KEKE-3310 file (N, C-alpha, C; in steps of 0.2 Angstrom, whole numbers, plus 5000, padded with zeros to 4 digits):
npx = (4878:4866:4872:4876:4863:4857:4864:4862:4848:4847:4852:4866:4881:4894:4903:4912:4920:4919:4931:4937:4946:4940:4936:4938:4930:4939:4934:4921:4911:4922:4928:4917:4913:4910:4915:4923:4939:4948:4941:4940:4953:4955:4944:4938:4925:4918:4924:4920:4905:4904:4908:4899:4887:4888:4889:4877:4869:4873:4883:4899:4913:4923:4934:4943:4941:4950:4952:4960:4971:4985:4998:4998:4995:4990:5001:4998:4985:4984:4990:4982:4971:4976:4979:4967:4960:4968:4964:4951:4950:4949:4959:4962:4966:4959:4964:4971:4987:4990:4997:5006:4999:5004:5017:5030:5029:5040:5046:5035:5037:5049:5043:5034:5044:5049:5039:5030:5037:5038:5024:5020:5028:5023:5010:5013:5019:5007:5000:4991:4984:4985:4976:4976:4967:4963:4959:4962:4960:4956:4946:4940:4944:4950:4958:4968:4984:4988:4981:4977:4981:4993:4993:4989:4990:4995:5008:5013:5010:5019:5031:5029:5026:5038:5047:5042:5041:5030:5019:5010:5005:4995:4981:4965:4954:4946:4937:4931:4939:4948:4941:4939:4951:4955:4962:4965:4956:4955:4967:4976:4971:4975:4989:4992:4987:4990:4990:4977:4968:4955:4940:4931:4915:4911:4905:4907:4902:4908:4905:4906:4902:4905:4919:4924:4923:4930:4941:4955:4963:4955:4945:4941:4928:4921:4919:4915:4904:4902:4895:4882:4885:4882:4876:4885:4901:4908:4911:4904:4902:4914:4923:4920:4921:4936:4940:4935:4943:4956:4953:4948:4942:4939:4933:4920:4914:4900)
npy = (5066:5059:5051:5061:5067:5056:5054:5066:5065:5055:5061:5061:5070:5070:5062:5049:5050:5039:5036:5029:5028:5028:5013:4994:4985:4976:4969:4967:4981:4988:5001:5010:5026:5041:5053:5060:5059:5063:5073:5082:5087:5092:5101:5116:5120:5109:5105:5116:5113:5101:5105:5115:5108:5099:5107:5114:5104:5103:5094:5088:5083:5071:5063:5058:5042:5028:5011:5000:4986:4993:4990:4983:4990:5004:5017:5030:5032:5033:5044:5054:5054:5059:5072:5077:5077:5087:5099:5100:5104:5095:5087:5075:5057:5041:5024:5007:5000:4989:4973:4960:4945:4932:4933:4933:4942:4948:4951:4958:4969:4974:4977:4988:4997:5000:5006:5015:5027:5036:5039:5045:5056:5063:5066:5074:5085:5090:5093:5084:5071:5055:5041:5025:5010:4997:4985:4967:4963:4950:4938:4927:4913:4919:4929:4923:4917:4927:4939:4956:4967:4976:4982:4978:4976:4981:4979:4979:4991:4999:4996:5000:5015:5018:5016:5025:5040:5051:5065:5065:5052:5041:5033:5024:5019:5005:4996:4983:4974:4970:4963:4950:4945:4943:4953:4968:4981:4993:4998:5002:5014:5024:5022:5026:5039:5050:5046:5044:5047:5046:5038:5022:5016:5001:4984:4967:4951:4937:4920:4909:4896:4891:4895:4886:4874:4876:4883:4895:4895:4893:4901:4917:4922:4910:4910:4922:4937:4952:4967:4980:4994:4990:4978:4968:4962:4972:4983:4997:5006:5007:5010:5022:5029:5028:5036:5049:5051:5053:5065:5064:5073:5070:5064:5051:5037:5027)
npz = (4938:4941:4952:4961:4963:4969:4981:4987:4989:4998:5010:5012:5014:5008:4995:4988:4973:4960:4948:4936:4923:4906:4900:4899:4911:4924:4935:4946:4949:4944:4932:4933:4931:4938:4936:4922:4920:4910:4903:4914:4914:4902:4900:4904:4906:4910:4922:4930:4929:4936:4949:4952:4952:4962:4973:4971:4976:4988:4991:4995:4986:4992:4989:4973:4966:4962:4959:4955:4951:4956:4955:4943:4932:4920:4921:4916:4918:4931:4935:4928:4936:4948:4944:4940:4952:4958:4950:4951:4964:4975:4980:4985:4982:4980:4983:4979:4984:4976:4969:4965:4963:4963:4967:4981:4997:4999:4986:4981:4988:4982:4970:4974:4978:4965:4958:4966:4972:4962:4959:4971:4972:4961:4965:4977:4970:4965:4976:4981:4991:4994:4998:5004:5003:5015:5010:5007:4994:4991:4989:4982:4970:4959:4964:4971:4975:4984:4984:4978:4984:4993:5004:5019:5032:5049:5051:5038:5034:5043:5036:5023:5025:5030:5020:5010:5017:5016:5019:5010:5008:5014:5023:5019:5029:5033:5044:5042:5035:5043:5052:5047:5044:5057:5065:5076:5075:5082:5089:5079:5074:5083:5083:5069:5067:5061:5048:5044:5032:5026:5029:5028:5030:5032:5035:5042:5043:5051:5048:5059:5060:5048:5046:5056:5049:5036:5039:5040:5029:5018:5004:5008:5005:5008:5021:5026:5025:5017:5025:5026:5038:5056:5053:5054:5062:5067:5080:5081:5091:5099:5088:5082:5094:5095:5084:5087:5098:5093:5087:5073:5059:5046:5031:5030:5021:5017)
capx = (4872:4862:4875:4875:4856:4855:4867:4857:4841:4847:4854:4873:4885:4900:4904:4919:4917:4922:4935:4941:4947:4936:4940:4935:4932:4942:4931:4914:4911:4927:4926:4913:4916:4906:4918:4928:4945:4951:4937:4942:4960:4955:4939:4936:4917:4915:4926:4915:4899:4904:4908:4892:4881:4889:4887:4869:4865:4876:4887:4906:4917:4928:4939:4942:4942:4952:4954:4962:4978:4989:5005:4998:4991:4994:5003:4996:4979:4985:4992:4976:4966:4979:4979:4960:4959:4970:4961:4944:4951:4947:4966:4963:4963:4959:4966:4975:4993:4991:5000:5006:4996:5009:5024:5030:5029:5047:5046:5030:5040:5053:5039:5033:5049:5050:5033:5026:5039:5037:5017:5019:5031:5018:5005:5016:5019:5000:4998:4986:4985:4984:4974:4976:4962:4966:4957:4967:4957:4957:4939:4939:4950:4952:4964:4972:4984:4991:4976:4978:4983:4998:4992:4984:4990:4999:5016:5015:5010:5025:5035:5028:5027:5046:5050:5040:5039:5028:5014:5004:5004:4991:4977:4958:4954:4940:4938:4928:4944:4953:4937:4939:4958:4957:4966:4963:4954:4955:4973:4980:4968:4979:4996:4992:4982:4992:4989:4970:4966:4948:4936:4925:4910:4908:4904:4909:4901:4912:4902:4909:4901:4908:4926:4926:4923:4934:4948:4958:4966:4950:4944:4938:4921:4918:4917:4913:4900:4902:4888:4882:4885:4878:4874:4891:4904:4912:4909:4904:4903:4922:4927:4919:4925:4942:4941:4934:4949:4961:4952:4947:4938:4938:4927:4918:4909:4898)
capy = (5069:5054:5049:5067:5067:5050:5055:5071:5063:5050:5064:5062:5076:5069:5056:5047:5049:5033:5039:5024:5031:5024:5007:4989:4983:4970:4965:4969:4988:4992:5004:5016:5033:5046:5059:5058:5063:5065:5079:5086:5089:5097:5106:5120:5121:5102:5106:5120:5110:5097:5109:5118:5104:5096:5113:5115:5098:5102:5087:5088:5077:5069:5060:5053:5035:5024:5005:4995:4983:4998:4987:4980:4994:5009:5022:5037:5032:5035:5052:5057:5054:5063:5079:5079:5079:5095:5104:5101:5106:5090:5085:5067:5052:5034:5018:5002:4999:4984:4968:4954:4940:4927:4934:4933:4948:4952:4952:4964:4976:4977:4981:4994:5002:5002:5009:5020:5033:5041:5041:5049:5062:5067:5068:5079:5091:5092:5094:5079:5065:5047:5036:5017:5006:4991:4979:4963:4961:4942:4934:4919:4909:4924:4933:4917:4916:4933:4944:4961:4974:4975:4987:4975:4974:4987:4977:4981:4998:5003:4996:5005:5022:5019:5017:5032:5044:5056:5067:5064:5045:5038:5027:5025:5013:5001:4990:4977:4970:4968:4958:4943:4944:4942:4959:4973:4987:4999:5000:5005:5021:5028:5022:5029:5043:5055:5043:5042:5052:5044:5032:5018:5012:4994:4979:4961:4946:4931:4914:4905:4889:4890:4895:4880:4869:4877:4886:4902:4894:4894:4907:4921:4922:4904:4910:4928:4940:4959:4969:4987:4995:4987:4971:4963:4961:4978:4986:5004:5012:5007:5012:5029:5033:5029:5041:5055:5051:5056:5071:5064:5077:5070:5061:5044:5035:5020)
capz = (4940:4944:4958:4965:4965:4974:4988:4990:4992:5004:5015:5013:5014:5004:4991:4985:4966:4956:4942:4932:4916:4902:4897:4901:4919:4925:4940:4948:4950:4941:4927:4934:4930:4939:4933:4917:4922:4904:4902:4919:4913:4896:4898:4911:4909:4913:4929:4933:4930:4942:4955:4953:4952:4968:4977:4971:4979:4995:4992:4995:4984:4997:4985:4967:4968:4957:4963:4951:4955:4954:4953:4937:4928:4916:4925:4915:4920:4938:4935:4926:4942:4953:4941:4940:4959:4960:4946:4955:4972:4979:4983:4988:4978:4985:4978:4982:4982:4971:4972:4960:4968:4962:4970:4988:5000:4998:4980:4980:4991:4977:4965:4978:4978:4959:4956:4970:4974:4957:4960:4977:4970:4957:4970:4981:4966:4964:4983:4982:4996:4991:5003:5002:5007:5017:5008:5004:4987:4991:4990:4979:4967:4955:4967:4975:4982:4988:4984:4974:4987:4998:5010:5022:5040:5052:5050:5031:5034:5045:5032:5017:5027:5031:5014:5007:5023:5014:5022:5005:5008:5020:5023:5019:5034:5033:5049:5040:5032:5048:5056:5044:5045:5064:5067:5080:5071:5085:5091:5073:5074:5088:5080:5063:5067:5056:5042:5043:5027:5025:5033:5025:5035:5029:5040:5040:5047:5050:5049:5063:5059:5041:5048:5059:5044:5031:5042:5037:5022:5013:5000:5012:5005:5010:5028:5028:5021:5018:5025:5028:5046:5061:5051:5054:5068:5070:5086:5079:5096:5099:5082:5081:5099:5094:5079:5090:5102:5089:5084:5066:5057:5039:5028:5030:5017:5018)
cpx = (4868:4865:4874:4868:4853:4857:4864:4851:4841:4850:4861:4875:4891:4899:4911:4918:4922:4925:4939:4940:4943:4939:4936:4936:4935:4939:4925:4916:4917:4924:4920:4916:4911:4908:4923:4934:4948:4948:4939:4948:4959:4949:4937:4929:4915:4918:4921:4907:4898:4904:4902:4887:4882:4886:4880:4866:4868:4879:4894:4909:4923:4935:4938:4945:4944:4955:4955:4968:4983:4996:5005:4993:4994:4994:5000:4989:4979:4986:4987:4972:4970:4977:4972:4959:4962:4966:4953:4944:4949:4954:4966:4961:4963:4960:4968:4983:4994:4995:5000:5004:5000:5016:5024:5029:5035:5048:5041:5033:5045:5049:5036:5038:5051:5044:5030:5030:5038:5029:5017:5023:5027:5013:5007:5017:5012:4996:4991:4988:4982:4982:4973:4972:4966:4964:4962:4965:4958:4950:4938:4945:4953:4958:4968:4979:4986:4986:4980:4980:4988:4997:4987:4984:4995:5007:5018:5015:5015:5030:5036:5029:5035:5049:5048:5037:5036:5022:5008:5002:5001:4986:4969:4957:4946:4941:4936:4934:4948:4948:4939:4946:4960:4962:4962:4962:4954:4961:4976:4978:4973:4987:4997:4988:4983:4990:4981:4968:4958:4945:4931:4922:4908:4909:4906:4907:4905:4907:4905:4909:4905:4916:4929:4927:4929:4941:4950:4960:4961:4949:4940:4931:4917:4916:4915:4908:4901:4895:4889:4884:4880:4875:4879:4893:4908:4908:4909:4905:4911:4925:4926:4922:4932:4944:4940:4940:4955:4960:4950:4941:4937:4933:4926:4913:4906:4899)
cpy = (5064:5052:5054:5067:5062:5052:5061:5069:5058:5054:5064:5069:5076:5063:5055:5045:5044:5037:5034:5028:5027:5018:5001:4988:4977:4966:4969:4976:4992:4995:5009:5023:5038:5052:5056:5063:5066:5072:5084:5090:5094:5102:5110:5121:5115:5103:5110:5117:5105:5100:5112:5115:5101:5102:5114:5110:5097:5096:5090:5082:5076:5067:5058:5047:5031:5017:5000:4991:4987:4996:4983:4983:4999:5015:5029:5037:5035:5042:5056:5059:5059:5070:5081:5081:5086:5099:5104:5104:5101:5088:5079:5062:5045:5029:5012:5003:4994:4978:4962:4948:4933:4927:4935:4941:4952:4954:4959:4970:4978:4980:4988:5000:5005:5007:5016:5026:5038:5043:5046:5056:5066:5070:5074:5086:5094:5094:5090:5073:5060:5044:5029:5013:4999:4985:4974:4962:4953:4940:4927:4918:4914:4928:4929:4918:4922:4938:4950:4967:4972:4977:4984:4974:4980:4985:4979:4988:5002:5002:5000:5012:5023:5021:5024:5036:5051:5059:5067:5057:5043:5033:5029:5019:5011:4995:4984:4972:4967:4963:4952:4941:4942:4947:4964:4979:4994:5002:5004:5012:5026:5028:5026:5034:5049:5053:5042:5048:5052:5038:5029:5015:5006:4989:4972:4956:4939:4925:4910:4897:4886:4890:4889:4874:4870:4879:4892:4901:4894:4901:4911:4921:4916:4904:4917:4932:4948:4962:4977:4988:4993:4980:4965:4963:4966:4981:4994:5009:5013:5011:5019:5033:5033:5035:5048:5056:5054:5063:5071:5068:5076:5067:5053:5042:5028:5016)
cpz = (4944:4951:4963:4968:4970:4981:4991:4993:4998:5010:5016:5012:5009:4999:4989:4978:4963:4949:4938:4926:4912:4899:4900:4908:4920:4931:4942:4951:4947:4934:4927:4934:4931:4936:4928:4917:4916:4903:4907:4917:4907:4895:4905:4912:4912:4920:4933:4934:4935:4948:4957:4954:4959:4973:4978:4977:4986:4996:4991:4991:4989:4994:4978:4967:4962:4960:4959:4955:4951:4952:4946:4933:4924:4921:4923:4917:4928:4938:4933:4932:4947:4950:4941:4947:4961:4957:4949:4962:4977:4984:4987:4983:4982:4980:4982:4980:4977:4973:4966:4965:4968:4965:4978:4991:4998:4991:4978:4983:4987:4971:4968:4977:4970:4956:4960:4971:4968:4957:4966:4975:4965:4961:4974:4976:4964:4970:4983:4986:4993:4997:5001:5006:5009:5016:5005:4997:4987:4993:4987:4974:4962:4958:4971:4972:4987:4988:4980:4977:4993:5005:5015:5030:5043:5051:5043:5031:5036:5040:5025:5019:5028:5024:5010:5014:5020:5018:5017:5004:5015:5019:5022:5023:5034:5038:5046:5038:5038:5052:5053:5044:5053:5067:5071:5075:5075:5087:5085:5073:5077:5085:5074:5062:5062:5049:5039:5039:5026:5028:5029:5030:5031:5035:5037:5045:5046:5053:5053:5062:5052:5042:5051:5055:5039:5033:5038:5031:5016:5009:5006:5012:5007:5018:5031:5023:5023:5020:5027:5036:5050:5059:5052:5062:5070:5075:5084:5085:5098:5094:5081:5087:5098:5090:5083:5096:5099:5086:5076:5064:5050:5037:5030:5026:5018:5011)
residu = (GLU:GLU:MET:ILE:ASP:THR:ALA:SER:GLU:LEU:GLY:PHE:SER:CYS:VAL:GLU:ALA:ALA:CYS:TRP:PRO:ALA:GLY:ASN:ALA:GLU:ARG:ARG:TYR:ALA:GLY:VAL:SER:HIS:ILE:ASP:VAL:GLY:ARG:VAL:ILE:GLU:GLU:GLU:ALA:TYR:ARG:LYS:HIS:ILE:LEU:ASP:TYR:ALA:ARG:GLU:LYS:GLN:ILE:THR:ILE:SER:ALA:LEU:ALA:TYR:TYR:PRO:ASN:THR:MET:ASP:GLY:ASN:PRO:GLU:LYS:ARG:LYS:LYS:VAL:ILE:LYS:ALA:SER:ALA:LEU:LEU:GLY:VAL:PHE:MET:THR:THR:THR:PHE:ILE:GLY:ARG:ASP:GLN:ASN:LYS:THR:LEU:GLU:GLU:ASN:LEU:GLU:LEU:PHE:ASP:ALA:ILE:TRP:PRO:ASP:ILE:ILE:ARG:TYR:ALA:GLU:GLU:HIS:GLN:VAL:LYS:ILE:GLY:ILE:GLU:ASN:CYS:PRO:MET:LEU:PHE:GLY:PRO:GLU:GLN:TRP:PRO:GLY:GLY:GLN:ASN:LEU:MET:THR:THR:PRO:VAL:ILE:TRP:ARG:GLU:LEU:PHE:GLU:ARG:ILE:PRO:SER:LYS:ASN:PHE:GLY:LEU:ILE:PHE:ASP:PRO:SER:HIS:PHE:VAL:TRP:GLN:GLY:LEU:ASP:TYR:ILE:ARG:PRO:ILE:TYR:GLU:PHE:GLN:ASP:LYS:MET:PHE:HIS:ILE:HIS:PHE:LYS:ASP:MET:LYS:VAL:ARG:LYS:GLU:LYS:LEU:ALA:GLU:CYS:GLY:ILE:MET:ALA:TYR:PRO:LEU:ASP:TYR:MET:ASN:PRO:LYS:ILE:PRO:VAL:LEU:GLY:ASP:VAL:ASP:TRP:GLY:LYS:PHE:ILE:SER:ALA:LEU:THR:ASP:ILE:GLY:TYR:ASP:GLY:TYR:ALA:CYS:ILE)
# end
């Protein structure tokens, strides 16, 4: 209720509600539960309260968000969030692919093949779309060397979408993560337009004087700073223009 009230007071029209099942937080921001997915599944009155409260405040729930390292987590928790998304009529969950940070890309593709087809099948059965954010989850020593999310570049996107060619499997695109990786964040909007399920508006400032000293092999936070939109290096005019070019009419969250 506090989160919905705050979003309403700030003038937002939608929120991506955090839905970690109850438990210990494994990292900053993890473990936040705006919505208790266990209660959503078990209690019709709780479902009705959530939907009525959001509607009263003129807020739409864009997705149920669960951002753990999905390749190193409890599969039953994932399924609870998917089922709750269907029961609330949201039909969107947002998450990471996950990654074993100490394994090679090729080894992680094998993990993907073992873990993700079942998740996507479950989502299809419940008519829920799963959007994967493109954050590498690589900031400091705790995620070194490979990061904790596989879905990081267009090259890998093509590979994973070929392995699971499902209309329920797509992207949450955040341009800021492409900025610090030195990637083009405009062209993929056109190539993957059918996979753009949700947009994140976050900015990134690359500190070139630091990058010139430590190089790209350093911890990313040594040379970049996450920012809110327009305080970093994303060209928001070009980015939003590309979204309008493809006719994107979905959700976007700061």
